[in-house]
Phi, psi and omega in degrees: 000315180299322179294323179295315179297317179298315180298315180294322180290329177283329182281333186303312180300323178296323179296319178299317180299317180294315180298319180292321177296322177295319178300314179301313181296319179298314181298313182293320177293323179296319177298316179299314181295324185273323194233334186206098184300339180260012181299136181277096183295322180297316179295320178298314179297320178296326177285325184290317185303314178296332178297334182293338178290325180269333179221083186300337182257002183300313180292323177299314181297316180295311181299319179295323181292316184278347188307309186256016184250156172289170178302311181294320180296324181289331179299312185281320185278334191245008183304316181292318181291330186257002182303131179092338179274310176236160181300000000 
């Protein structure tokens, strides 16, 4: 039992990193799909990841905000949550 708890506690931080990277990729791809077909998703993701060090939930908040919205709807409703990640 102790080994299982130790394993899960060690794996948890890695899971957060993966989830945040997925959020960055999702946000950047959504911007490309909605607004600029030639948008550099890799460069956007590279900019997004360091932001997570200062605001670990920023990408989560942005991704959650844009998830169920149209492209136009996400611009108005999610500008504050996505500020700094995409233009």
